[in-house]
Every structure is written in C-alpha cells, then in structure tokens.
PAPAZA-356582 format. One line per field, with one value per atom (N, C-alpha, C): residue number from 1; residue in one letter; atom name; x, y, z. Coordinates in nm, 4 decimals, always signed. Each point is the difference from the previous one (the first is absolute). Last residue first. Layout:
<atoms>
pos <- c(NUM	...)
code <- c(A	...)
site <- c(CA	...)
xx <- c(X	...)
yy <- c(Y	...)
zz <- c(Z	...)
</atoms>
This chain:
<atoms>
pos <- c(81	81	81	80	80	80	79	79	79	78	78	78	77	77	77	76	76	76	75	75	75	74	74	74	73	73	73	72	72	72	71	71	71	70	70	70	69	69	69	68	68	68	67	67	67	66	66	66	65	65	65	64	64	64	63	63	63	62	62	62	61	61	61	60	60	60	59	59	59	58	58	58	57	57	57	56	56	56	55	55	55	54	54	54	53	53	53	52	52	52	51	51	51	50	50	50	49	49	49	48	48	48	47	47	47	46	46	46	45	45	45	44	44	44	43	43	43	42	42	42	41	41	41	40	40	40	39	39	39	38	38	38	37	37	37	36	36	36	35	35	35	34	34	34	33	33	33	32	32	32	31	31	31	30	30	30	29	29	29	28	28	28	27	27	27	26	26	26	25	25	25	24	24	24	23	23	23	22	22	22	21	21	21	20	20	20	19	19	19	18	18	18	17	17	17	16	16	16	15	15	15	14	14	14	13	13	13	12	12	12	11	11	11	10	10	10	9	9	9	8	8	8	7	7	7	6	6	6	5	5	5	4	4	4	3	3	3	2	2	2	1	1	1)
code <- c(C	C	C	H	H	H	R	R	R	D	D	D	R	R	R	K	K	K	V	V	V	D	D	D	Q	Q	Q	I	I	I	T	T	T	K	K	K	E	E	E	L	L	L	Y	Y	Y	W	W	W	C	C	C	S	S	S	T	T	T	K	K	K	G	G	G	P	P	P	H	H	H	L	L	L	K	K	K	Q	Q	Q	Q	Q	Q	Q	Q	Q	D	D	D	L	L	L	L	L	L	R	R	R	L	L	L	A	A	A	I	I	I	A	A	A	S	S	S	D	D	D	G	G	G	Y	Y	Y	V	V	V	L	L	L	G	G	G	L	L	L	L	L	L	Q	Q	Q	K	K	K	F	F	F	K	K	K	T	T	T	P	P	P	D	D	D	I	I	I	S	S	S	I	I	I	Q	Q	Q	S	S	S	S	S	S	Q	Q	Q	P	P	P	I	I	I	K	K	K	K	K	K	G	G	G	T	T	T	W	W	W	K	K	K	L	L	L	S	S	S	K	K	K	L	L	L	D	D	D	P	P	P	L	L	L	P	P	P	Q	Q	Q	Q	Q	Q	I	I	I	P	P	P	E	E	E	M	M	M)
site <- c(N	CA	C	N	CA	C	N	CA	C	N	CA	C	N	CA	C	N	CA	C	N	CA	C	N	CA	C	N	CA	C	N	CA	C	N	CA	C	N	CA	C	N	CA	C	N	CA	C	N	CA	C	N	CA	C	N	CA	C	N	CA	C	N	CA	C	N	CA	C	N	CA	C	N	CA	C	N	CA	C	N	CA	C	N	CA	C	N	CA	C	N	CA	C	N	CA	C	N	CA	C	N	CA	C	N	CA	C	N	CA	C	N	CA	C	N	CA	C	N	CA	C	N	CA	C	N	CA	C	N	CA	C	N	CA	C	N	CA	C	N	CA	C	N	CA	C	N	CA	C	N	CA	C	N	CA	C	N	CA	C	N	CA	C	N	CA	C	N	CA	C	N	CA	C	N	CA	C	N	CA	C	N	CA	C	N	CA	C	N	CA	C	N	CA	C	N	CA	C	N	CA	C	N	CA	C	N	CA	C	N	CA	C	N	CA	C	N	CA	C	N	CA	C	N	CA	C	N	CA	C	N	CA	C	N	CA	C	N	CA	C	N	CA	C	N	CA	C	N	CA	C	N	CA	C	N	CA	C	N	CA	C	N	CA	C	N	CA	C	N	CA	C	N	CA	C	N	CA	C	N	CA	C)
xx <- c(+0.8615	+0.1250	-0.0475	-0.2145	+0.0261	+0.0794	-0.2302	+0.1477	+0.0127	-0.4274	+0.0368	+0.1443	-0.0458	-0.0824	-0.0078	+0.2051	+0.0537	-0.0495	-0.2644	+0.1591	+0.1022	-0.3245	-0.0488	+0.0366	+0.0886	-0.0128	+0.0011	+0.1009	+0.1062	-0.0642	-0.3340	+0.0458	+0.1903	-0.3099	-0.0209	+0.0622	+0.1933	+0.0322	-0.0541	-0.1586	+0.1507	+0.0560	-0.4361	-0.0631	+0.1857	-0.0746	-0.1110	+0.0229	+0.2480	+0.0626	-0.0686	-0.2283	+0.1201	+0.0970	-0.5866	+0.1191	+0.1393	-0.5103	+0.0602	+0.1512	-0.4224	-0.0420	+0.1397	-0.1428	+0.0093	-0.0563	+0.1898	-0.0009	-0.0095	+0.0795	-0.0929	-0.0604	+0.2356	-0.1182	-0.0684	+0.4593	-0.1007	-0.1761	+0.3762	-0.0659	-0.1268	+0.2122	-0.0663	-0.0124	+0.3240	-0.1511	-0.1170	+0.4568	-0.0407	-0.1918	+0.3118	-0.0770	-0.1215	+0.2400	-0.0758	-0.0962	+0.4117	-0.0855	-0.1260	+0.3632	+0.0188	-0.1916	+0.2413	-0.0361	-0.0874	+0.2302	-0.1245	-0.0878	+0.5144	-0.1313	-0.0920	+0.3542	-0.1051	-0.0609	+0.3243	+0.0639	-0.1435	-0.0035	+0.1120	+0.0558	-0.3873	+0.0000	+0.0829	+0.0448	-0.1260	+0.0218	+0.2582	+0.0583	-0.1252	-0.2158	+0.0967	+0.1426	-0.3151	-0.0748	+0.0626	+0.2893	-0.0808	-0.0369	-0.0115	+0.1682	-0.0116	-0.3115	-0.0292	+0.0696	+0.0051	-0.1123	+0.0152	+0.2653	+0.0519	-0.1285	-0.1007	+0.0976	+0.0447	-0.4889	+0.1319	+0.1190	-0.3867	+0.0098	+0.0886	-0.3467	+0.1080	+0.0053	-0.3633	+0.0369	+0.1775	-0.2856	+0.1165	+0.0488	-0.3868	+0.0509	+0.0512	-0.0742	+0.0346	+0.0971	-0.2896	+0.1910	+0.0190	-0.3986	+0.0454	+0.1153	-0.2092	+0.0314	+0.0224	-0.1173	-0.1264	+0.0602	+0.3139	-0.0672	-0.1304	+0.5101	-0.1114	-0.1194	+0.4463	-0.1194	-0.1052	+0.5602	-0.1046	-0.1440	+0.5207	-0.1239	-0.0703	+0.4420	-0.0990	-0.0789	+0.3597	-0.0545	-0.1084	+0.3548	-0.1277	-0.1065	+0.3465	-0.1316	-0.0963	+0.3974	-0.0248	-0.1550	+0.1994	-0.0184	-0.0540	+0.2808	-0.1325	+0.0139	+0.3331	+0.0371	-0.1387	+0.0554	-0.0037	+0.0492	+0.0182	+0.0454	-0.0175	-0.2843	+0.0635	+0.0949	-0.1504	-0.0825	+0.0793	-0.0101	+0.0765	-0.1115	-0.1572	+0.1094	+0.0253)
yy <- c(-1.1174	+0.0745	+0.0859	-0.4136	-0.0238	+0.1262	-0.1772	-0.0370	+0.0438	+0.0798	-0.1335	-0.0151	+0.4453	-0.0468	-0.1634	+0.2257	+0.0077	-0.0634	+0.0427	-0.0381	-0.0325	+0.3133	-0.1193	-0.1285	+0.4812	-0.0374	-0.1414	+0.0893	+0.0446	-0.0441	+0.0677	-0.1127	-0.0125	+0.4534	-0.1725	-0.1251	+0.3614	-0.0053	-0.1281	+0.0549	+0.0535	-0.0570	+0.1646	-0.1900	-0.0059	+0.4520	-0.0789	-0.1612	+0.2923	-0.0120	-0.0384	+0.0348	-0.1048	+0.0476	+0.0255	+0.0998	-0.1100	-0.1126	+0.0596	+0.0486	-0.2473	+0.1533	+0.0686	-0.5513	+0.1217	+0.1073	-0.4784	+0.2258	+0.0173	-0.4920	+0.1090	+0.0796	-0.0719	-0.0876	+0.0073	+0.1638	+0.0894	-0.0266	-0.2281	+0.0553	+0.1565	-0.3663	-0.0302	+0.0847	+0.0755	+0.0244	-0.0780	+0.0610	+0.1373	-0.0324	-0.3994	+0.0819	+0.1334	-0.1754	-0.1135	+0.0633	+0.1367	+0.0800	-0.0408	-0.1488	+0.1387	+0.0539	-0.4092	-0.0348	+0.0940	+0.0357	-0.0508	-0.0150	+0.1088	+0.1532	-0.1150	-0.1364	+0.0250	+0.0530	+0.0647	+0.0767	-0.1217	-0.0637	-0.0538	+0.0361	+0.1840	-0.1232	-0.0674	+0.3897	-0.0695	-0.1593	+0.2899	+0.0045	-0.1021	+0.2642	-0.1288	-0.0562	+0.3734	-0.1607	-0.0549	+0.3563	-0.0917	-0.0767	+0.2365	-0.0491	-0.0704	+0.2681	-0.1186	-0.1047	+0.4158	-0.0871	-0.1257	+0.3820	-0.1234	-0.0243	+0.2059	-0.1091	-0.0188	+0.1331	-0.0014	-0.0322	-0.0116	-0.0805	+0.0834	+0.1103	+0.0387	-0.0353	-0.1407	+0.0110	-0.0030	+0.0364	-0.0614	+0.0263	-0.0169	+0.1377	-0.1111	-0.2182	+0.1376	+0.0609	-0.4215	+0.0125	+0.1400	-0.0325	-0.0649	+0.0467	-0.1474	+0.1044	-0.0751	-0.3407	+0.1440	+0.0884	-0.3454	-0.0428	+0.0807	+0.1462	-0.0225	+0.0085	+0.1676	+0.0510	-0.0402	+0.0853	-0.1258	+0.1165	-0.0519	+0.0551	-0.0170	-0.1518	-0.0794	+0.1180	+0.1318	-0.1466	-0.0473	+0.3188	+0.0590	-0.1195	-0.0973	+0.0354	+0.0567	-0.3809	+0.1574	-0.0276	-0.3263	+0.0689	+0.0673	-0.1818	+0.0437	+0.0402	-0.3563	+0.1304	+0.0249	-0.3171	+0.0318	+0.1306	-0.2813	+0.1742	-0.1138	-0.1519	-0.0382	+0.1043	+0.0993	-0.0189	-0.0889	-0.0910	+0.1551	-0.0356	-0.1743	-0.0566	+0.1320)
zz <- c(+2.1292	-0.0324	+0.1005	-0.1130	+0.1345	-0.0493	-0.3479	+0.0859	+0.0804	-0.1679	+0.0365	+0.0035	-0.0313	+0.1350	-0.0448	-0.3088	+0.0894	+0.1585	-0.4449	+0.0142	+0.1848	-0.1293	+0.0216	+0.0572	-0.0952	+0.0921	+0.0397	-0.4160	+0.1017	+0.0969	-0.2897	-0.0376	+0.0441	+0.0921	+0.0933	-0.0923	-0.2008	+0.1654	+0.0890	-0.4792	+0.0347	+0.0987	-0.0997	+0.0199	-0.0357	+0.0457	+0.0880	-0.0447	-0.3567	+0.1850	+0.0533	-0.3428	-0.0466	+0.1756	+0.0101	-0.0174	-0.0458	+0.0627	+0.0889	-0.0682	-0.1818	+0.0870	+0.0434	+0.1036	-0.1462	+0.0383	+0.2056	+0.0392	-0.0197	-0.0547	+0.0514	+0.0580	-0.4064	+0.0412	+0.1102	+0.0076	-0.1627	-0.0080	+0.2500	+0.1049	-0.0393	-0.3320	+0.1196	+0.1285	-0.3298	-0.1083	+0.1205	+0.2227	-0.1242	+0.0002	+0.0860	+0.0574	-0.0268	-0.3276	+0.1023	+0.0080	-0.0890	-0.1102	+0.0535	+0.2284	+0.1005	-0.1137	-0.1006	+0.1161	-0.0049	-0.3641	-0.0570	+0.2115	+0.0092	-0.0416	-0.0464	+0.3149	-0.0915	+0.0039	+0.3171	-0.2071	-0.1066	+0.5203	-0.0614	-0.1654	+0.3650	-0.1000	-0.0675	+0.2518	+0.0811	-0.1144	-0.1771	+0.1185	+0.0160	-0.2502	-0.0638	+0.0428	+0.1756	+0.0141	-0.1026	+0.0574	+0.0780	+0.0338	-0.3777	+0.0116	+0.1214	-0.1044	-0.1228	+0.0533	+0.1458	+0.1564	-0.0797	-0.2080	+0.0856	+0.0747	-0.3810	+0.0033	+0.1546	-0.1726	+0.1040	-0.0107	-0.3681	+0.1128	+0.0044	-0.3631	+0.0321	+0.1672	-0.4830	+0.1938	+0.0198	-0.4731	+0.1676	+0.0848	-0.5075	+0.1461	+0.1155	-0.4020	-0.0405	+0.1599	-0.0245	+0.0184	-0.0704	+0.3235	-0.1333	-0.0862	+0.4887	-0.0818	-0.1365	+0.2503	-0.0433	+0.0077	+0.1954	-0.1346	-0.0482	+0.1246	+0.0829	-0.0913	+0.0011	-0.0956	+0.0730	+0.1628	+0.0266	-0.0916	-0.1738	+0.0766	-0.0001	-0.1180	+0.1190	+0.0822	-0.2832	-0.1353	+0.1065	+0.2668	-0.1589	-0.1028	+0.3609	+0.0676	-0.1607	-0.0336	+0.0420	-0.0070	+0.3475	-0.1767	-0.0424	+0.3732	-0.0085	-0.1236	+0.1915	-0.0074	-0.0094	+0.4167	-0.1554	-0.1224	+0.5689	-0.0911	-0.1352	+0.3998	-0.0470	-0.0979	+0.5132	-0.0907	-0.1292	+0.5236	-0.0894	-0.1842	+0.6037	-0.1598	-0.0736)
</atoms>
C-alpha cells in the first residue's frame, strides 16, 4: 500500500521537545529521519510527535536520535514493511 502523498509541514516549526525537557532546551532532530517518520504516518505531525513522546516515556534517558530511529522501526514493524 502506497502512503498518501501530502505536503510536509515546515520542519522548523516541528521541534520535538519532549515533555520532560524544559522548553528552553529544545532537542534538535534529524530532519531527514523526521520526514521519513512523517511519511510513515501520512504527514500527520501530531501522530509523529505523540509516538516520539511515547518512546521517551517507555525508554527514558536515550538520545533524540535513538527515539526517532526506534519509532521509525516500530511503525515499519507494525505495518510489516
């Protein structure tokens, strides 16, 4: 099944901060990997950010890159990609 092609939101406005990290110290995420995650969730940034927050709660203390890669792997696994 082909993902629905939707325009991606401006990545500069989608800085993932995580709930446990103060707003003043935002986590920079890899835009390429974040675009990949957005493609997997059909461009829905709310879903992508919610999945990243969920990973942070399940596995505290990891890097932002780790959360992003884990989320991408889990979505692919769940979709049998």
